[in-house]
C-alpha positions as CSV (number, residue, x, y, z in Angstrom):
1,M,10.9,18.8,-2.4
2,A,10.0,22.4,-3.1
3,E,13.6,23.0,-4.1
4,Q,13.5,20.2,-6.6
5,K,10.2,21.6,-8.0
6,E,11.7,25.0,-8.5
7,K,14.4,23.5,-10.6
8,F,11.9,22.5,-13.2
9,R,10.1,25.8,-13.4
10,T,10.2,27.9,-16.6
11,H,13.0,30.3,-16.9
12,L,10.9,32.5,-19.1
13,S,9.3,35.8,-18.0
14,E,5.5,36.4,-18.1
15,D,5.9,38.5,-21.3
16,E,7.9,35.8,-23.0
17,L,5.3,33.2,-21.8
18,E,2.5,35.3,-23.4
19,H,4.5,35.6,-26.5
20,F,4.9,31.9,-27.0
21,K,1.3,31.2,-25.9
22,Q,0.2,33.5,-28.7
23,K,2.6,31.8,-31.2
24,L,1.2,28.4,-30.1
25,E,-2.4,29.5,-30.4
26,E,-1.7,30.9,-33.9
27,E,0.1,27.6,-34.9
28,R,-2.8,25.6,-33.5
29,S,-5.3,27.6,-35.6
30,K,-3.1,26.9,-38.7
31,V,-3.0,23.2,-37.9
32,Q,-6.8,22.9,-37.4
33,S,-7.3,24.6,-40.8
34,E,-4.9,22.1,-42.4
35,I,-6.6,19.2,-40.7
36,E,-10.0,20.4,-42.0
37,N,-8.6,20.8,-45.6
38,L,-6.9,17.4,-45.5
39,K,-10.2,15.8,-44.3
40,S,-12.1,17.6,-47.1
41,S,-9.4,16.3,-49.5
42,A,-9.7,12.8,-48.3
43,D,-13.5,12.9,-48.6
44,S,-13.2,14.2,-52.1
45,I,-10.9,11.3,-53.0
46,D,-13.3,8.8,-51.5
47,E,-16.2,10.4,-53.5
48,D,-14.3,10.3,-56.7
49,A,-13.5,6.7,-56.2
50,D,-17.1,5.9,-55.5
51,D,-18.1,7.6,-58.8
52,R,-15.5,5.8,-60.7
53,Q,-16.5,2.4,-59.1
54,S,-20.0,2.9,-60.4
55,G,-18.6,3.0,-64.0
56,A,-17.7,-0.2,-65.7
57,H,-14.0,0.4,-66.6
58,H,-11.1,1.1,-64.2
59,H,-7.7,1.7,-65.4
60,F,-5.0,0.2,-63.2
61,A,-3.0,3.4,-63.2
62,D,-5.9,5.5,-62.1
63,V,-6.6,3.2,-59.1
64,S,-3.0,3.1,-58.2
65,S,-2.6,6.9,-58.3
66,E,-5.7,7.3,-56.3
67,N,-4.5,5.0,-53.7
68,Q,-1.3,6.9,-53.5
69,M,-3.0,10.2,-53.1
70,K,-5.2,8.8,-50.3
71,K,-2.2,7.4,-48.6
72,T,-0.3,10.7,-48.8
73,T,-3.4,12.6,-47.7
74,Y,-4.0,10.3,-44.6
75,T,-0.2,10.5,-43.7
76,L,-0.3,14.3,-43.8
77,L,-3.4,14.2,-41.8
78,E,-1.8,12.1,-39.1
79,K,1.3,14.4,-39.0
80,Q,-0.9,17.4,-38.4
81,R,-2.9,15.7,-35.7
82,E,0.4,14.7,-34.0
83,K,1.6,18.4,-34.3
84,Q,-1.7,19.5,-32.7
85,K,-1.2,17.2,-29.7
86,L,2.4,18.6,-29.3
87,I,0.9,22.2,-29.4
88,D,-1.7,21.3,-26.9
89,A,0.9,19.8,-24.7
90,A,3.0,22.9,-24.9
91,L,0.0,25.1,-24.0
92,E,-0.5,22.9,-21.0
93,R,3.1,23.4,-19.9
94,I,2.7,27.1,-20.1
95,E,-0.4,26.7,-17.7
96,V,1.6,24.6,-15.2
97,G,4.8,26.7,-15.4
98,T,7.1,24.1,-17.0
99,Y,7.2,25.5,-20.5
100,G,10.6,25.8,-22.0
101,I,12.1,23.1,-19.8
102,C,13.7,20.1,-21.6
103,A,11.7,16.9,-20.8
104,V,15.0,14.9,-21.1
105,T,17.6,17.1,-19.3
106,G,15.4,19.3,-17.1
107,K,17.3,22.3,-18.4
108,P,16.1,25.3,-20.3
109,I,15.4,25.0,-23.9
110,Q,17.0,27.7,-26.0
111,K,14.6,30.6,-26.8
112,E,15.9,30.5,-30.4
113,R,14.7,26.9,-30.6
114,L,11.3,27.9,-29.1
115,E,10.9,30.7,-31.6
116,M,11.3,28.3,-34.5
117,M,9.4,25.4,-32.9
118,P,7.3,26.7,-30.0
119,Y,6.0,23.2,-29.3
120,A,9.5,21.7,-28.7
121,M,9.8,19.5,-25.7
122,N,13.5,18.8,-25.8
123,S,16.6,21.0,-26.0
124,V,19.1,20.6,-28.9
125,E,21.6,18.9,-26.5
126,A,18.9,16.2,-25.7
127,M,18.2,15.7,-29.4
128,E,21.8,15.3,-30.2
129,G,22.2,12.7,-27.4
130,E,19.5,10.5,-29.0
């Protein structure tokens, strides 16, 4: 059993793991800022809608545009929250020693891929097989 566990341990050195941990923490900070900005934007859209609803006249195009902006904002917010979950999961994999191992194949994820997307869970080969 210990032999099988070793097979899924990271192939990255301590220095490389520290490098990716730092990248992930920086990325997480950016994502958190973006989430706060999107929440603020959504609140602003809601406040503007409330202000306009208190007025007597609504133009259909204004309401439609406002609904589209709100939908777009909430979609972006959800994408950022999902990215935050992926980052948190990657940080957890660093802690348990499985970072950089493909969740599908159990083989190492290319360092180039991790540089571009440090929260990647799958290798390019696994993604191509889907």
